[in-house]
MARBA-3410 file (N, C-alpha, C, O; in Angstrom, 1 decimal):
148
-4.5,14.2,-5.2,-4.0,12.9,-5.0,-4.9,12.0,-5.9,-6.1,12.0,-5.8 ~ -4.3,11.2,-6.8,-5.1,10.3,-7.6,-4.6,8.8,-7.2,-3.4,8.6,-6.9 ~ -5.5,7.9,-7.4,-5.2,6.5,-7.2,-5.2,5.9,-8.6,-6.2,6.1,-9.3 ~ -4.2,5.2,-9.0,-4.1,4.6,-10.3,-3.5,3.2,-10.3,-2.6,2.9,-9.5 ~ -4.0,2.4,-11.1,-3.4,1.1,-11.3,-2.1,1.3,-12.2,-2.2,2.0,-13.2
-1.0,0.7,-11.8,0.2,1.0,-12.6,0.2,0.2,-13.9,0.0,-1.0,-13.9 ~ 0.4,0.8,-15.0,0.4,0.1,-16.3,1.6,-0.8,-16.3,2.7,-0.6,-15.7 ~ 1.4,-1.9,-17.1,2.4,-3.0,-17.2,3.8,-2.4,-17.5,4.8,-2.9,-16.8 ~ 3.9,-1.5,-18.4,5.3,-1.0,-18.8,6.0,-0.2,-17.7,7.2,0.0,-17.8 ~ 5.2,0.3,-16.7,5.8,1.1,-15.7,6.1,0.3,-14.4,6.6,0.9,-13.4
5.7,-1.0,-14.3,5.7,-1.7,-13.1,7.2,-1.8,-12.5,7.3,-1.4,-11.3 ~ 8.2,-2.1,-13.3,9.5,-2.2,-12.6,10.0,-0.9,-12.0,10.5,-0.9,-10.8 ~ 9.8,0.2,-12.7,10.2,1.5,-12.1,9.4,1.9,-10.9,9.9,2.4,-9.9 ~ 8.0,1.8,-11.0,7.2,2.2,-9.9,7.4,1.3,-8.7,7.4,1.7,-7.6 ~ 7.5,0.0,-9.0,7.7,-1.0,-7.9,8.9,-0.6,-7.1,8.9,-0.7,-5.9
10.0,-0.2,-7.8,11.2,0.1,-7.1,11.0,1.3,-6.2,11.6,1.4,-5.1 ~ 10.1,2.2,-6.6,9.8,3.4,-5.8,8.9,3.2,-4.6,9.0,3.9,-3.5 ~ 8.1,2.1,-4.7,7.1,1.9,-3.6,7.4,0.6,-2.8,6.6,0.2,-1.9 ~ 8.4,-0.1,-3.2,8.8,-1.4,-2.6,8.8,-1.3,-1.1,8.3,-2.2,-0.4 ~ 9.4,-0.3,-0.6,9.6,-0.1,0.9,8.2,0.0,1.6,8.1,-0.4,2.7
7.2,0.5,0.9,5.9,0.6,1.5,5.2,-0.8,1.6,4.6,-1.1,2.6 ~ 5.4,-1.5,0.6,4.8,-2.9,0.6,5.6,-3.8,1.5,5.0,-4.7,2.1 ~ 6.9,-3.6,1.7,7.6,-4.4,2.7,7.1,-4.1,4.1,7.1,-5.0,4.9 ~ 6.7,-2.9,4.4,6.2,-2.6,5.7,4.9,-3.4,5.9,4.7,-3.9,7.0 ~ 4.1,-3.5,4.9,2.9,-4.3,5.1,3.2,-5.8,5.2,2.6,-6.5,6.1
4.2,-6.3,4.5,4.6,-7.7,4.7,5.2,-8.0,6.0,5.0,-9.0,6.6 ~ 5.9,-7.0,6.6,6.5,-7.1,7.9,5.4,-7.4,9.0,5.7,-8.0,10.1 ~ 4.2,-7.0,8.7,3.1,-7.1,9.7,2.3,-8.4,9.4,1.3,-8.6,10.1 ~ 2.7,-9.1,8.4,1.9,-10.3,8.0,2.4,-11.6,8.8,3.1,-11.5,9.8 ~ 2.1,-12.7,8.2,2.4,-14.0,8.8,3.4,-14.7,7.9,3.4,-16.0,7.9
4.3,-14.0,7.3,5.4,-14.5,6.5,4.9,-15.4,5.3,5.6,-16.3,4.8 ~ 3.7,-15.0,4.7,3.2,-15.7,3.6,4.0,-15.4,2.3,4.2,-16.3,1.5 ~ 4.5,-14.2,2.2,5.2,-13.8,1.0,6.5,-13.0,1.4,6.6,-12.5,2.5 ~ 7.4,-13.0,0.4,8.5,-12.1,0.5,8.3,-11.1,-0.6,7.5,-11.3,-1.5 ~ 9.0,-10.0,-0.5,8.7,-8.9,-1.5,9.0,-9.4,-3.0,8.4,-8.9,-3.9
10.0,-10.3,-3.1,10.2,-10.8,-4.5,9.0,-11.6,-5.0,8.8,-11.6,-6.2 ~ 8.3,-12.3,-4.1,7.1,-13.0,-4.6,6.1,-12.0,-5.1,5.4,-12.3,-6.1 ~ 5.9,-10.9,-4.4,4.9,-9.9,-4.8,5.3,-9.4,-6.2,4.4,-9.2,-7.0 ~ 6.5,-9.0,-6.3,7.0,-8.4,-7.6,6.7,-9.4,-8.7,6.2,-9.1,-9.8 ~ 7.1,-10.7,-8.5,6.9,-11.7,-9.6,5.4,-11.9,-9.9,5.1,-12.1,-11.0
4.6,-11.9,-8.9,3.2,-12.0,-9.1,2.6,-10.9,-9.9,1.7,-11.1,-10.7 ~ 3.1,-9.7,-9.6,2.6,-8.5,-10.4,3.1,-8.6,-11.8,2.3,-8.4,-12.7 ~ 4.3,-9.0,-12.0,4.8,-9.2,-13.4,4.1,-10.2,-14.2,3.9,-10.1,-15.4 ~ 3.6,-11.3,-13.5,2.9,-12.4,-14.1,1.4,-12.0,-14.3,0.6,-12.8,-14.9 ~ 1.0,-10.9,-13.8,-0.4,-10.4,-13.9,-1.3,-11.2,-13.0,-2.5,-11.2,-13.2
-0.8,-11.8,-12.0,-1.6,-12.5,-10.9,-2.1,-11.5,-9.9,-3.1,-11.7,-9.3 ~ -1.3,-10.4,-9.7,-1.7,-9.3,-8.9,-1.6,-8.0,-9.6,-1.0,-7.9,-10.7 ~ -2.3,-7.0,-9.1,-2.2,-5.7,-9.7,-1.6,-4.7,-8.7,-1.8,-4.9,-7.5 ~ -0.8,-3.8,-9.2,-0.1,-2.8,-8.3,-0.8,-1.5,-8.5,-1.1,-1.0,-9.7 ~ -1.2,-0.8,-7.4,-1.9,0.5,-7.4,-1.1,1.4,-6.6,-0.4,1.0,-5.6
-1.1,2.7,-6.9,-0.4,3.7,-6.1,-1.3,5.0,-5.9,-2.2,5.3,-6.8 ~ -1.0,5.7,-4.9,-1.5,7.0,-4.7,-0.4,8.0,-5.3,0.7,7.9,-4.9 ~ -0.8,8.8,-6.2,0.1,9.7,-6.8,-0.2,11.1,-6.6,-1.4,11.6,-6.9 ~ 0.7,11.9,-6.0,0.5,13.3,-5.8,0.9,13.9,-7.2,2.1,14.0,-7.5 ~ -0.1,14.5,-7.9,0.2,15.0,-9.2,1.1,16.2,-9.2,1.8,16.5,-10.2
1.1,16.9,-8.1,2.0,18.1,-8.1,3.4,17.8,-7.8,4.3,18.4,-8.5 ~ 3.7,16.9,-6.9,5.1,16.5,-6.5,5.6,15.3,-7.2,6.8,15.1,-7.2 ~ 4.7,14.4,-7.6,5.2,13.1,-8.2,5.4,12.1,-7.1,5.8,11.0,-7.4 ~ 5.2,12.5,-5.8,5.3,11.5,-4.7,4.3,10.4,-4.8,3.2,10.6,-5.3 ~ 4.7,9.3,-4.2,3.8,8.1,-4.1,3.7,7.7,-2.7,4.5,6.8,-2.3
2.8,8.3,-1.9,2.9,8.0,-0.4,2.2,6.7,0.0,2.2,6.3,1.1 ~ 1.5,6.0,-1.0,0.8,4.8,-0.7,0.8,3.9,-1.9,0.8,4.3,-3.0 ~ 0.9,2.6,-1.6,0.8,1.6,-2.6,0.0,0.4,-2.1,0.1,0.1,-0.9 ~ -0.7,-0.3,-3.0,-1.4,-1.5,-2.6,-1.5,-2.5,-3.7,-1.3,-2.1,-4.9 ~ -1.7,-3.7,-3.4,-1.9,-4.7,-4.4,-3.2,-5.4,-4.3,-3.8,-5.4,-3.2
-3.7,-5.8,-5.4,-5.0,-6.6,-5.5,-4.8,-7.9,-6.2,-3.8,-8.0,-7.0 ~ -5.7,-8.7,-6.1,-5.7,-10.0,-6.8,-7.1,-10.4,-7.1,-8.0,-10.5,-6.3 ~ -7.4,-10.7,-8.4,-8.7,-11.2,-8.8,-8.8,-12.7,-8.3,-7.9,-13.5,-8.6 ~ -9.9,-13.0,-7.6,-10.1,-14.3,-7.1,-11.3,-14.9,-7.7,-12.4,-14.4,-7.6 ~ -11.1,-16.0,-8.5,-12.2,-16.7,-9.2,-12.8,-17.8,-8.4,-12.0,-18.7,-7.9
-14.1,-17.8,-8.2,-14.8,-18.9,-7.5,-15.8,-19.5,-8.5,-16.1,-18.8,-9.5 ~ -16.4,-20.6,-8.2,-17.4,-21.2,-9.1,-18.6,-20.3,-9.4,-19.1,-20.3,-10.5 ~ -19.0,-19.5,-8.4,-20.2,-18.7,-8.6,-20.0,-17.2,-8.4,-21.0,-16.4,-8.4 ~ -18.8,-16.8,-8.3,-18.5,-15.3,-8.1,-17.1,-15.0,-8.4,-16.2,-15.9,-8.4 ~ -16.8,-13.8,-8.6,-15.4,-13.3,-8.8,-15.3,-12.2,-7.8,-16.0,-11.2,-7.8
-14.2,-12.3,-7.0,-13.9,-11.2,-6.0,-12.6,-10.6,-6.3,-11.7,-11.1,-7.0 ~ -12.4,-9.4,-5.7,-11.1,-8.7,-5.8,-10.6,-8.7,-4.4,-11.2,-8.1,-3.5 ~ -9.5,-9.3,-4.2,-8.8,-9.3,-2.9,-7.9,-8.1,-2.8,-7.0,-7.9,-3.6 ~ -8.1,-7.3,-1.7,-7.1,-6.2,-1.4,-6.1,-6.8,-0.5,-6.4,-7.1,0.6 ~ -4.9,-7.0,-1.0,-3.9,-7.8,-0.3,-3.0,-7.0,0.6,-3.0,-7.3,1.8
-2.2,-6.2,0.0,-1.2,-5.4,0.8,-1.4,-3.9,0.6,-1.7,-3.5,-0.5 ~ -1.3,-3.2,1.7,-1.4,-1.7,1.7,-0.3,-1.2,2.5,-0.2,-1.6,3.7 ~ 0.5,-0.4,2.0,1.6,0.3,2.8,1.6,1.8,2.4,1.4,2.2,1.3 ~ 1.9,2.6,3.4,1.9,4.0,3.2,3.0,4.7,4.0,3.5,4.2,5.0 ~ 3.3,5.9,3.6,4.2,6.7,4.4,3.5,7.1,5.7,2.2,7.3,5.6
4.2,7.3,6.8,3.5,7.6,8.0,2.7,8.9,7.9,3.1,9.9,7.3 ~ 1.5,8.9,8.5,0.6,10.1,8.7,0.1,10.6,7.3,-0.1,11.8,7.2 ~ -0.1,9.7,6.4,-0.6,10.2,5.0,-2.0,9.7,4.7,-2.5,10.0,3.7 ~ -2.5,8.9,5.6,-3.8,8.2,5.3,-4.9,9.2,4.9,-5.7,8.9,4.0 ~ -4.9,10.3,5.5,-6.0,11.3,5.2,-5.8,11.9,3.8,-6.8,12.4,3.2
-4.7,11.8,3.2,-4.5,12.2,1.9,-5.1,11.3,0.8,-5.4,11.8,-0.3 ~ -5.2,10.0,1.1,-5.6,9.1,0.1,-6.8,8.2,0.5,-7.4,7.5,-0.4 ~ -7.2,8.1,1.7,-8.2,7.2,2.2,-9.6,7.4,1.5,-10.3,6.5,1.2 ~ -9.9,8.6,1.1,-11.1,8.9,0.4,-11.0,8.8,-1.1,-12.0,9.0,-1.8 ~ -9.8,8.5,-1.6,-9.6,8.5,-3.1,-9.5,7.1,-3.7,-9.7,7.0,-4.9
-9.2,6.1,-2.9,-8.9,4.8,-3.5,-10.1,4.0,-4.0,-10.0,3.2,-4.9 ~ -11.2,4.2,-3.4,-12.3,3.3,-3.6,-12.9,3.4,-5.0,-13.2,2.4,-5.6 ~ -13.2,4.6,-5.5,-13.8,4.7,-6.8,-13.0,4.1,-8.0,-13.6,3.3,-8.7 ~ -11.7,4.3,-8.1,-11.0,3.6,-9.2,-11.0,2.1,-9.0,-11.0,1.4,-10.0 ~ -10.9,1.6,-7.8,-10.9,0.2,-7.6,-12.3,-0.4,-7.9,-12.4,-1.5,-8.5
-13.3,0.3,-7.5,-14.7,-0.2,-7.9,-14.9,-0.2,-9.4,-15.6,-1.1,-9.9 ~ -14.4,0.8,-10.1,-14.5,0.8,-11.5,-13.8,-0.3,-12.1,-14.3,-1.0,-13.1 ~ -12.6,-0.7,-11.6,-11.8,-1.8,-12.1,-12.7,-3.1,-11.9,-12.7,-4.0,-12.7 ~ -13.4,-3.2,-10.7,-14.3,-4.3,-10.5,-15.4,-4.4,-11.5,-15.7,-5.5,-12.0 ~ -16.0,-3.3,-11.8,-17.1,-3.3,-12.7,-16.7,-3.8,-14.1,-17.3,-4.6,-14.8
-15.5,-3.3,-14.6,-15.0,-3.6,-15.9,-14.6,-5.1,-16.0,-14.8,-5.7,-17.0 ~ -14.2,-5.7,-14.8,-13.8,-7.1,-14.8,-14.8,-8.0,-14.3,-14.5,-9.2,-14.0 ~ -16.0,-7.6,-14.1,-17.1,-8.5,-13.7,-16.9,-9.0,-12.3,-17.3,-10.2,-12.0 ~ -16.4,-8.2,-11.4,-16.1,-8.6,-10.0,-17.3,-8.2,-9.1,-17.7,-7.0,-9.2 ~ -17.8,-9.1,-8.3,-19.0,-8.8,-7.5,-18.7,-8.3,-6.1,-19.5,-7.6,-5.6
-17.5,-8.6,-5.6,-17.2,-8.1,-4.2,-15.7,-7.8,-4.1,-14.9,-8.4,-4.7 ~ -15.4,-6.8,-3.3,-14.0,-6.6,-2.8,-13.9,-7.1,-1.4,-14.8,-7.0,-0.6 ~ -12.8,-7.8,-1.2,-12.6,-8.4,0.1,-11.2,-8.0,0.6,-10.3,-7.8,-0.2 ~ -11.0,-8.0,1.9,-9.7,-7.7,2.4,-9.4,-8.4,3.7,-10.4,-8.7,4.4 ~ -8.2,-8.6,4.0,-7.8,-9.1,5.2,-6.9,-8.1,5.8,-6.0,-7.6,5.1
-7.1,-7.7,7.0,-6.3,-6.6,7.6,-6.3,-6.6,9.1,-7.1,-7.3,9.7 ~ -5.4,-5.8,9.6,-5.4,-5.6,11.0,-6.7,-4.9,11.5,-7.3,-4.2,10.7 ~ -7.0,-5.0,12.7,-8.2,-4.5,13.3,-8.4,-3.0,13.0,-9.5,-2.5,12.8 ~ -7.3,-2.3,13.0,-7.4,-0.8,12.8,-8.0,-0.4,11.5,-8.5,0.7,11.4 ~ -8.0,-1.3,10.5,-8.6,-0.9,9.2,-10.1,-0.9,9.3,-10.7,-0.2,8.5
-10.7,-1.5,10.3,-12.1,-1.6,10.4,-12.7,-0.2,10.5,-13.8,0.1,9.8 ~ -12.1,0.7,11.2,-12.7,2.1,11.4,-12.7,2.8,10.1,-13.6,3.7,9.9 ~ -11.8,2.6,9.2,-11.8,3.3,7.9,-12.7,2.6,6.9,-13.4,3.2,6.2 ~ -12.6,1.3,6.8,-13.4,0.5,5.8,-14.9,0.5,6.1,-15.7,0.4,5.2 ~ -15.2,0.5,7.4,-16.6,0.6,7.9,-17.3,1.7,7.2,-18.5,1.6,6.7
-16.7,2.9,7.1,-17.3,4.1,6.5,-17.4,4.0,5.0,-18.0,4.8,4.4 ~ -16.7,3.0,4.4,-16.7,2.8,3.0,-17.6,1.7,2.5,-17.6,1.3,1.3 ~ -18.5,1.2,3.4,-19.5,0.2,3.0,-19.0,-1.2,3.2,-19.7,-2.1,2.8 ~ -17.8,-1.4,3.8,-17.4,-2.8,4.0,-18.0,-3.3,5.3,-18.3,-2.5,6.3 ~ -18.3,-4.6,5.3,-18.9,-5.3,6.5,-18.0,-6.4,6.9,-17.3,-7.0,6.1
-17.9,-6.6,8.2,-17.1,-7.7,8.7,-17.9,-9.0,8.7,-19.0,-9.1,9.3 ~ -17.5,-9.9,7.9,-18.2,-11.2,7.8,-17.6,-12.3,8.6,-18.3,-13.2,9.0 ~ -16.3,-12.3,8.8,-15.7,-13.3,9.6,-14.3,-12.8,10.1,-13.8,-11.8,9.5 ~ -13.8,-13.4,11.0,-12.5,-13.0,11.6,-11.5,-14.1,11.2,-11.8,-15.3,11.1 ~ -10.3,-13.7,10.9,-9.2,-14.6,10.6,-8.3,-14.7,11.9,-7.8,-13.6,12.3
-8.1,-15.8,12.4,-7.3,-16.0,13.5,-6.1,-16.9,13.1,-6.2,-17.7,12.3 ~ -5.0,-16.7,13.8,-3.8,-17.4,13.4,-3.0,-17.9,14.7,-3.0,-17.2,15.7 ~ -2.4,-19.0,14.6,-1.5,-19.5,15.6,-0.3,-20.1,14.9,-0.4,-20.9,14.1 ~ 0.8,-19.6,15.3,2.1,-20.1,14.8,2.4,-21.5,15.4,2.3,-21.7,16.6 ~ 2.8,-22.4,14.5,3.1,-23.7,14.9,4.6,-23.8,15.0,5.3,-23.7,14.0
5.1,-24.0,16.2,6.5,-24.1,16.4,6.9,-25.6,16.6,6.1,-26.4,16.9 ~ 8.2,-25.8,16.5,8.7,-27.2,16.7,8.9,-27.3,18.2,10.0,-27.3,18.7 ~ 7.8,-27.5,18.9,7.8,-27.7,20.3,6.8,-28.8,20.7,6.0,-29.2,19.9 ~ 6.9,-29.2,22.0,6.0,-30.2,22.5,4.5,-29.7,22.4,4.3,-28.5,22.8 ~ 3.6,-30.5,21.9,2.2,-30.1,21.8,1.6,-29.7,23.1,1.9,-30.4,24.2
0.7,-28.8,23.1,0.0,-28.4,24.4,-1.1,-29.5,24.6,-1.7,-29.9,23.7 ~ -1.2,-29.8,25.9,-2.3,-30.8,26.2,-3.5,-30.1,26.7,-3.4,-29.0,27.2 ~ -4.6,-30.7,26.4,-5.9,-30.1,26.8,-6.2,-30.2,28.2,-7.3,-29.7,28.7
END
């Protein structure tokens, strides 16, 4: 299993093959993006598309997107969406980090950051990731405000 950034010329074809994986990740989000937004962002080079590729079968059991985030004193790589076929994490979890870290080094990126469900902690913890803060969310509905 290899992890590779999808070359620009292959994005439409590969995206069509892994779109359903990224949609699964979007379904668990807070409705920030639709799949069309992700595709447009990748085509504009605002995000990068990565896949796990089984070299023997040509299958792509996992896809993820990244985005370079520029700050006044640092450049980070955001790991945005990750989707995979069920029960395949053991096939790719130990393979993704090296190529992404190489991408970071080439692009002068000092940190990788990610936002994810709590379950990711057990995997990323072993990869040298540290929890620096928690993201909490409350949906605002058109209803009467709660009183204190």
